[in-house]
C-alpha positions as CSV (number, residue, x, y, z in Angstrom):
1,M,-4.9,20.6,-84.3
2,S,-6.0,17.4,-82.6
3,D,-9.5,16.9,-81.4
4,V,-8.3,17.1,-77.8
5,D,-6.5,20.4,-78.3
6,E,-9.7,21.7,-80.1
7,A,-11.9,20.4,-77.3
8,A,-9.7,21.5,-74.4
9,G,-10.9,25.1,-74.4
10,E,-11.9,26.2,-70.9
11,D,-11.2,22.8,-69.5
12,L,-7.6,23.6,-69.1
13,T,-6.4,20.2,-70.0
14,M,-2.6,21.0,-69.8
15,V,-2.7,23.1,-66.7
16,P,-0.6,21.5,-63.9
17,A,-2.6,19.5,-61.4
18,G,-4.5,21.3,-58.8
19,E,-4.3,24.6,-60.7
20,D,-7.3,24.5,-62.9
21,Y,-10.3,26.2,-61.1
22,P,-8.3,27.3,-58.2
23,E,-11.2,29.4,-56.7
24,L,-13.6,26.4,-57.0
25,R,-11.0,24.2,-55.3
26,Q,-10.5,26.6,-52.4
27,A,-14.3,26.9,-51.9
28,V,-14.6,23.1,-51.7
29,Q,-11.5,22.9,-49.2
30,R,-13.2,25.5,-47.0
31,I,-16.3,23.3,-46.7
32,C,-14.5,20.1,-46.2
33,A,-12.4,21.6,-43.4
34,H,-15.6,21.5,-41.3
35,F,-15.9,17.8,-41.7
36,P,-12.7,16.2,-40.5
37,G,-11.8,12.6,-40.1
38,E,-13.8,12.4,-36.7
39,Y,-17.1,13.2,-38.6
40,W,-16.7,10.4,-41.1
41,R,-15.6,7.9,-38.4
42,D,-18.6,8.7,-36.3
43,L,-20.9,8.1,-39.3
44,E,-19.4,4.9,-40.0
45,E,-19.8,3.5,-36.5
46,K,-23.4,4.6,-36.6
47,E,-23.9,3.4,-40.3
48,A,-25.3,6.9,-40.8
49,Y,-25.7,9.2,-43.9
50,P,-23.7,12.4,-44.1
51,T,-26.7,14.6,-44.2
52,A,-25.0,17.7,-42.9
53,F,-22.2,17.4,-45.4
54,V,-24.6,16.9,-48.4
55,E,-26.7,19.8,-47.3
56,E,-23.7,22.0,-47.2
57,L,-22.6,21.0,-50.6
58,T,-26.1,21.7,-51.9
59,K,-26.3,25.0,-50.2
60,H,-23.3,26.1,-52.0
61,G,-24.6,24.9,-55.4
62,F,-21.9,22.2,-55.8
63,L,-24.3,19.2,-56.3
64,A,-26.2,21.4,-59.0
65,S,-23.0,22.3,-60.9
66,L,-24.2,20.4,-64.1
67,I,-27.8,21.7,-64.0
68,P,-28.3,24.6,-66.3
69,E,-28.8,28.1,-64.9
70,E,-32.3,28.2,-66.4
71,Y,-33.3,25.3,-64.1
72,G,-31.6,26.9,-61.0
73,G,-28.2,25.2,-61.3
74,T,-24.9,26.8,-62.0
75,G,-24.3,25.2,-65.4
76,L,-20.7,24.5,-65.1
77,K,-18.7,22.2,-67.4
78,L,-18.0,18.6,-66.6
79,R,-14.4,19.4,-65.8
80,A,-15.5,21.8,-63.1
81,A,-17.8,19.1,-61.5
82,A,-14.9,16.6,-61.7
83,V,-12.7,19.2,-59.8
84,I,-15.3,19.4,-57.1
85,L,-15.4,15.7,-56.5
86,E,-11.7,15.3,-56.8
87,E,-11.1,18.2,-54.2
88,I,-13.6,16.6,-51.8
89,N,-11.8,13.3,-51.7
90,A,-8.4,15.0,-51.7
91,S,-9.5,16.8,-48.5
92,G,-10.3,13.6,-46.8
93,C,-14.1,13.6,-47.2
94,T,-16.1,11.2,-49.2
95,A,-17.8,12.5,-52.4
96,S,-19.5,9.2,-53.3
97,Q,-22.3,9.8,-50.6
98,G,-23.6,12.8,-52.7
99,H,-22.0,12.5,-56.2
100,A,-25.0,10.6,-57.9
101,Q,-27.1,13.6,-57.9
102,M,-24.6,15.3,-60.3
103,Y,-24.9,12.7,-63.1
104,I,-28.1,11.1,-62.6
105,M,-30.1,14.1,-63.4
106,G,-28.4,14.2,-66.7
107,T,-31.0,11.5,-68.1
108,L,-33.8,13.8,-67.0
109,L,-32.0,16.9,-68.5
110,R,-31.3,15.3,-71.8
111,H,-34.3,13.1,-72.3
112,G,-37.1,14.3,-70.0
113,S,-40.0,16.5,-71.2
114,E,-39.8,20.2,-70.6
115,R,-42.6,19.7,-67.9
116,Q,-40.6,17.1,-66.1
117,K,-37.4,19.4,-66.2
118,Q,-39.4,22.4,-65.0
119,K,-41.0,20.2,-62.2
120,Y,-37.9,18.5,-60.8
121,L,-34.7,20.2,-61.7
122,P,-35.1,23.5,-59.8
123,K,-36.0,21.4,-56.7
124,I,-33.2,19.2,-57.2
125,A,-30.8,22.2,-57.6
126,S,-32.0,23.9,-54.5
127,G,-32.0,20.8,-52.4
128,E,-35.7,20.6,-51.9
129,L,-35.6,17.2,-53.6
130,R,-32.8,14.8,-53.6
131,L,-32.1,12.5,-56.6
132,Q,-29.3,10.2,-55.2
133,A,-30.8,6.8,-56.1
134,F,-30.1,4.8,-59.4
135,G,-32.0,1.5,-59.7
136,V,-30.2,-0.5,-62.4
137,T,-28.3,-3.4,-60.9
138,E,-30.1,-6.6,-60.1
139,P,-29.0,-9.8,-58.2
140,T,-29.1,-12.1,-61.2
141,S,-27.9,-9.8,-64.1
142,G,-25.1,-7.6,-62.5
143,T,-23.4,-5.6,-65.3
144,D,-25.4,-7.6,-67.9
145,T,-28.0,-4.8,-67.9
146,T,-30.1,-6.0,-70.8
147,S,-30.8,-9.1,-69.0
148,L,-32.5,-7.3,-66.0
149,R,-35.8,-8.8,-64.8
150,T,-37.7,-5.9,-63.4
151,R,-40.9,-5.3,-65.4
152,A,-43.1,-2.3,-65.9
153,V,-46.4,-2.9,-67.6
154,R,-48.6,-0.2,-68.8
155,E,-52.0,-0.2,-67.4
156,G,-54.0,2.9,-68.5
157,D,-52.7,6.0,-66.9
158,H,-50.1,4.2,-64.8
159,Y,-47.4,1.5,-64.8
160,V,-47.3,-1.5,-62.6
161,V,-43.7,-2.5,-61.6
162,N,-42.4,-5.8,-60.1
163,G,-38.9,-6.7,-59.6
164,Q,-35.7,-6.2,-57.5
165,K,-32.7,-4.0,-57.4
166,V,-29.5,-4.3,-55.5
167,W,-26.6,-2.1,-54.6
168,T,-28.9,0.9,-55.0
169,S,-26.8,3.2,-52.8
170,R,-28.5,6.2,-51.0
171,A,-32.2,5.1,-51.7
172,A,-33.1,5.4,-48.1
173,H,-31.8,9.1,-48.2
174,S,-33.2,10.1,-51.6
175,D,-36.6,11.5,-52.5
176,L,-36.4,10.3,-56.2
177,M,-35.1,7.3,-57.9
178,L,-34.1,6.8,-61.5
179,L,-35.4,3.3,-62.4
180,L,-34.6,1.1,-65.4
181,A,-37.2,-1.5,-66.0
182,R,-38.2,-3.8,-69.0
183,T,-41.4,-2.6,-70.7
184,T,-41.2,-5.1,-73.5
185,P,-40.4,-8.9,-72.8
186,L,-36.8,-10.0,-73.9
187,D,-38.3,-12.5,-76.3
188,Q,-40.3,-9.8,-78.1
189,V,-37.5,-7.5,-79.1
190,T,-34.9,-7.6,-82.0
191,K,-32.0,-6.3,-79.8
192,K,-31.6,-7.1,-76.1
193,S,-31.0,-3.5,-75.6
194,D,-34.4,-2.6,-76.8
195,G,-37.6,-2.6,-74.7
196,L,-36.0,-1.0,-71.6
197,S,-37.4,2.1,-70.1
198,V,-36.4,4.8,-67.6
199,F,-38.8,6.1,-65.0
200,L,-38.4,8.8,-62.3
201,V,-39.9,7.2,-59.3
202,D,-41.1,9.3,-56.3
203,L,-39.8,7.2,-53.4
204,R,-41.8,9.3,-50.9
205,E,-45.0,8.0,-52.4
206,A,-43.7,4.5,-53.3
207,R,-42.3,3.4,-50.0
208,G,-44.9,1.2,-48.2
209,N,-47.1,1.2,-51.3
210,G,-45.4,-1.6,-53.1
211,L,-41.7,-0.5,-52.6
212,E,-39.5,-1.7,-49.8
213,I,-36.0,-0.6,-49.2
214,R,-33.7,-2.7,-47.1
215,P,-30.1,-1.8,-46.0
216,I,-27.1,-3.9,-47.1
217,K,-24.3,-4.1,-44.5
218,A,-21.2,-3.6,-46.4
219,M,-17.4,-3.1,-45.9
220,I,-17.8,0.7,-46.5
221,N,-20.4,3.2,-45.4
222,H,-22.1,4.0,-48.7
223,N,-25.7,3.4,-47.3
224,T,-26.3,0.9,-50.0
225,T,-29.6,-1.0,-50.2
226,E,-31.7,-3.5,-52.0
227,I,-35.1,-2.7,-53.4
228,F,-38.2,-4.8,-53.7
229,M,-41.1,-3.8,-55.9
230,D,-44.4,-5.8,-55.7
231,N,-47.1,-4.4,-57.8
232,L,-45.7,-0.9,-57.4
233,T,-48.0,1.6,-59.2
234,I,-46.4,4.7,-60.6
235,P,-48.0,7.4,-62.8
236,A,-47.5,7.0,-66.6
237,D,-45.9,10.4,-66.7
238,S,-43.0,9.0,-64.6
239,L,-41.6,7.6,-67.9
240,I,-38.6,9.7,-69.2
241,G,-38.3,10.0,-72.9
242,Q,-39.8,7.2,-75.2
243,E,-40.8,3.8,-74.0
244,G,-38.2,1.1,-74.9
245,R,-35.3,3.6,-75.4
246,G,-34.1,3.6,-71.8
247,F,-30.9,1.7,-72.2
248,R,-29.8,4.4,-74.7
249,Y,-30.6,7.1,-72.2
250,I,-28.7,5.3,-69.5
251,L,-25.7,4.8,-71.7
252,D,-25.7,8.5,-72.6
253,G,-25.0,9.4,-69.0
254,M,-22.3,6.6,-68.3
255,N,-19.4,8.4,-69.9
256,A,-20.0,11.4,-67.5
257,E,-20.3,9.1,-64.5
258,R,-17.0,7.3,-65.3
259,I,-15.1,10.6,-65.7
260,L,-16.5,12.0,-62.5
261,V,-15.7,8.7,-60.6
262,A,-12.3,8.6,-62.1
263,S,-11.7,12.2,-60.8
264,E,-12.8,11.1,-57.3
265,C,-10.3,8.3,-57.4
266,V,-7.4,10.9,-58.3
267,G,-8.7,12.9,-55.3
268,D,-8.4,9.9,-53.0
269,G,-4.9,9.1,-54.5
270,R,-3.8,12.6,-53.8
271,W,-4.9,12.4,-50.1
272,F,-3.0,9.1,-49.7
273,V,0.1,10.4,-51.2
274,K,0.1,13.6,-49.1
275,K,-0.7,11.5,-46.0
276,A,2.1,8.9,-46.9
277,V,4.8,11.7,-47.4
278,A,3.9,13.5,-44.2
279,Y,4.3,10.5,-42.2
280,A,7.4,9.3,-44.0
281,N,9.1,12.6,-43.1
282,E,8.0,12.7,-39.5
283,R,8.3,9.1,-38.5
284,R,11.9,8.3,-37.3
285,V,13.3,4.7,-37.0
286,F,17.0,3.8,-36.3
287,G,17.7,7.4,-36.1
288,R,16.5,8.7,-39.4
289,P,13.1,9.4,-41.2
290,I,11.7,6.4,-42.8
291,G,11.1,8.5,-45.9
292,Q,14.9,8.4,-46.5
293,N,14.6,4.7,-47.3
294,Q,14.0,3.9,-50.9
295,A,11.8,1.0,-50.0
296,V,9.4,3.6,-48.4
297,Q,10.1,6.5,-50.8
298,F,9.9,4.8,-54.2
299,P,6.3,3.2,-53.9
300,I,5.0,6.6,-52.9
301,A,6.8,8.3,-55.9
302,R,5.5,5.7,-58.3
303,A,1.9,6.1,-57.0
304,W,2.2,9.8,-57.6
305,A,3.5,9.4,-61.1
306,A,0.5,6.9,-61.9
307,L,-2.0,9.6,-60.5
308,E,-0.6,12.3,-62.7
309,A,-1.0,10.1,-65.8
310,A,-4.6,9.1,-64.7
311,D,-5.3,12.8,-64.2
312,M,-4.3,13.7,-67.7
313,V,-6.6,11.1,-69.2
314,C,-9.5,12.3,-67.0
315,R,-8.9,15.9,-68.3
316,R,-8.8,14.7,-71.9
317,A,-12.0,12.6,-71.5
318,A,-13.8,15.8,-70.0
319,A,-12.6,18.1,-72.5
320,L,-13.9,15.6,-75.3
321,F,-17.2,15.3,-73.5
322,A,-17.7,19.1,-73.1
323,A,-17.1,19.4,-76.9
324,G,-19.6,16.8,-77.8
325,K,-17.0,14.6,-79.3
326,E,-16.7,10.8,-78.8
327,C,-15.2,10.1,-75.5
328,G,-16.2,6.5,-74.6
329,A,-12.5,5.1,-74.8
330,D,-11.1,8.0,-72.8
331,A,-13.8,7.9,-70.0
332,N,-13.5,4.1,-69.6
333,I,-9.7,4.3,-69.6
334,A,-9.7,7.2,-67.1
335,K,-11.8,5.2,-64.8
336,M,-9.5,2.2,-65.0
337,L,-6.2,4.1,-64.7
338,A,-7.5,6.3,-61.9
339,S,-9.0,3.3,-59.7
340,E,-5.7,1.4,-60.1
341,A,-3.5,4.5,-59.4
342,T,-5.5,5.3,-56.2
343,W,-5.2,1.7,-55.0
344,Q,-1.5,1.9,-55.7
345,A,-1.3,5.0,-53.5
346,A,-3.5,3.5,-50.8
347,E,-1.3,0.5,-50.6
348,A,1.7,2.8,-50.4
349,C,0.1,4.8,-47.7
350,M,-0.9,1.7,-45.8
351,Q,2.6,0.3,-45.8
352,T,4.2,3.5,-44.9
353,H,2.2,3.8,-41.8
354,G,2.8,0.2,-40.9
355,G,0.8,-0.9,-37.8
356,F,-0.6,2.6,-37.3
357,S,-2.5,2.3,-40.7
358,Y,-4.9,0.0,-38.9
359,A,-5.6,2.7,-36.2
360,R,-8.9,4.4,-37.2
361,E,-7.8,7.8,-35.9
362,Y,-5.4,8.0,-38.9
363,D,-8.2,7.5,-41.4
364,V,-6.0,5.4,-43.6
365,E,-7.8,2.2,-43.2
366,R,-11.2,3.8,-43.9
367,K,-10.0,5.4,-47.2
368,W,-8.1,2.3,-48.1
369,R,-11.3,0.3,-47.8
370,E,-13.3,2.9,-49.9
371,A,-10.6,3.1,-52.6
372,R,-10.7,-0.7,-53.3
373,L,-14.3,-0.4,-54.5
374,Y,-13.5,1.6,-57.7
375,Q,-11.8,-1.4,-59.5
376,I,-15.3,-3.0,-59.3
377,A,-17.8,-0.2,-59.5
378,P,-19.3,1.5,-61.4
379,I,-17.6,-0.5,-64.0
380,S,-15.1,-3.4,-63.5
381,T,-11.5,-3.4,-64.7
382,N,-12.3,-6.3,-67.0
383,L,-15.3,-4.7,-68.7
384,V,-13.0,-1.8,-69.4
385,L,-10.5,-4.0,-71.0
386,S,-13.1,-5.8,-73.0
387,Y,-14.3,-2.4,-74.2
388,V,-10.8,-1.3,-75.3
389,G,-10.1,-4.7,-77.0
390,Q,-13.3,-4.6,-79.0
391,H,-14.2,-1.0,-79.6
392,V,-10.7,0.6,-79.8
393,L,-8.4,-2.3,-81.0
394,G,-11.0,-4.1,-83.1
395,M,-10.8,-7.6,-81.7
396,P,-13.8,-9.9,-81.4
397,R,-16.2,-9.4,-78.6
398,S,-14.9,-11.5,-75.6
399,F,-18.2,-12.2,-73.9
């Protein structure tokens, strides 16, 4: 029996697409039905946050799916959480406006003190507190995380933080932020990954007291921001785990993040395919439906096939994660394949609709813009390929 077969268990790796966790899928669909395309288009025009949608997901426990029951969550497996996000996007909604709460809290859950977990997790689960902001990326370091410049210096019973973060989505709509900062200067550590620490920052107290949040106008409405910290003072007990081990804590949650985002991509792809098929069947040109033409039909069929393959890798990665087995390669590959498959579906849907794809009322152009992001973030395709080349195939590090 392979590791995957052994790990699959309740994750139903071999169940046909859309048939694992059917009741969970139906529950998500019922919520999404109340948030049609008009809702998302209106938000985009106003550059607003989907507060009502996030509150509805929270009320039904979906954003607390990975929080153990002892802390007020539902304690589901990662595959179940992936299904929730997949179904949100497949229904035409946007999971990325609330998805971070699912995986960010993992650092707190796995590495926080019991006092921290008791203090924060039940309130995050109930929605009393929002943990939607992840302060890691910086303008000068990008994905070279170990070169970040934000510094946190211990002074008695508090830390003083100075630095800048960028592409910190949802920070203006979050109560808490997970922050990665350097506590030991780079020239004083043996390994570049040493000397980084993770803090749970209370944004309600920090804003206006050394922390400033500025919105970044972007191609998609993800409410992303840049954050400036100028002598920001935070309590010493904001530190999660041990000082200097933050990079390891962050890496610990990245496999879950990549599996979940990959599942969102699969959901988007399924929306594109469904939308394209419906239009191809109803749109008639030269006396016949355009879906009868192979030039229209084949790209949609190929996109569907790519989505099915990506979905299987997503399931395998989630099964390995749930079993506590090594899943780094699968998580990365799932993210890459799913992001490419959904873009393939987006392009097919765009081309099928022709000029009407540009009309906002069809929602195709909005979802098309959103789908392009995932080949860049949360990890770029090139970094996935370098990971596979080095860690899977045993070739020299390429950077």
